[in-house]
Structure formats: C-alpha cells, structure tokens
N, C-alpha and C positions, 0 to 999 in steps of 0.2 A: 459583490462577495458579503458574505455574512459577517457582521461585526459582533464581537463579543464584549458586550456592555455589563453593567451591573445585575442583569437578570441572570448572568451565568449559574449554574448548578455548582456547589461546593460539596465535594464528598468527603467525610471525615471518616478516619480509620481510627481505632483506638489499640494502639500497639504500646506495650511496655517500654517505658523510656529506658529501662536498663539495657535494652538492644543496642542502644545506639553509643558511639564514643568518639574519640578524635579520629580513628581510623575507619569508623563508618557512621558519619555525621546523619542525623536525622533529616537536614535539609537536602543532602544528597538523594537521600533515599526517596524523599518527596518529589524532587525533579524525575528520577527514574520511573517512579511510579505513575505520574503524570504522563510522561511519555509513553508508557505502556497503555494507559487508558486510551490515549489518543489514537495508538496504532490499532487498538482493538476496536475503535470507533470507525475506522477505516476498514478495516476487514469486516466490520458489520454492515458497511456501505451506509453509515450514518453521518460521515464526516468526509469531505473531499479532501484529497491529498494537497491541494494548494492551500486549503484552510489550516490542515495540521501544520504544515511546514511554517506558515505565518504565525500560527499560535506558539509553535516552539522555537521562532526566531532561526529556523533552519534554510540553507539553500535546497533546492531542489534535488540536487545529487546526495547531498546529507540525507533528506529523508528517505529517499530511494534506498539508500545503503542500510538506513535502519531497518526500512520495511521488509527487505530481502533478509536481513538476519532473524528477522521475526516471523519469517515464512510466509510473508504477504507479497502477492506478485504485482508490481506495480503496473499502473495503467498502460504505460508504453510497452511494458513486456507481454502483457495480454493483447496488445494489438499487434505486435509483431507476431506471435503465436497464431492468431486468427488470419492475418495476412499470409503466413506460411501454409496454414491448412487449407485457406482459400486458392492458392497458388496450386498446391497439390491437387486439390479436388479438380481445378480447372483442367489441369494437365492430364489427370486420370480420365476425364471425361472426353477429353481431346484424343487420348490414344484408344478409348473404346469406340468412339464414332469414326475411326478410321484416318485420324490425324486431324492436324489443325486445319487443313484446307476443305474439309468437310468430304472428301473423296469416300468412295466405297472400297471395300477389301475385295481383293479377287482370291 
C-alpha cells in the first residue's frame, strides 16, 4: 500500500477570507475540497479506492456512498455489471447455438 509521507503535494487555493464565517468555516470547506480532490483522483484512476479510504479515514461503505453521490461507480459495482453482461452474453450464445447442450435446431 502506498504511504503518504512528507513528499505529498500541497495545493493552495487563494479564496477571499470574507466568504467564511461561523456558519461556513474555512476548515470544513478545506476538508470538503480535499475529499472532492481525492474522489476526482479515483475517477481519473490515479488513486485506488482503498488508498482514498485510508487517507480520508473512512470505512469502505462510507467511501462507496460518497463515490456514488459523486457519480463514480465503485469497483464492486463495475464488477457486478461486467458479470451480469458476461452471463447475459453466455446465455445468448447458448440460445443461438441451439441451447446449452450444444444440440442442433430442427
């Protein structure tokens, strides 16, 4: 597993301080931007889901929920879709070739 050490990249945003107050604190905004950035790195396939979960201190199910809200398909959902498509393709091929037993059509 990749470890994030002092060689990490820090990205700085210059945002007017007047936008933040007690109802919209800068530290909470920073945490949201950090999460968004990590989700975008997952979408770009530059960061693995388990790495993002570790960096954010989230359980797997929490990360999956956040990914889905962001429109990112989690790995297990992609795998399920592939399995479903493969099963359907195998079934369709079996139907075209005369059934699962390989018999010919009359």
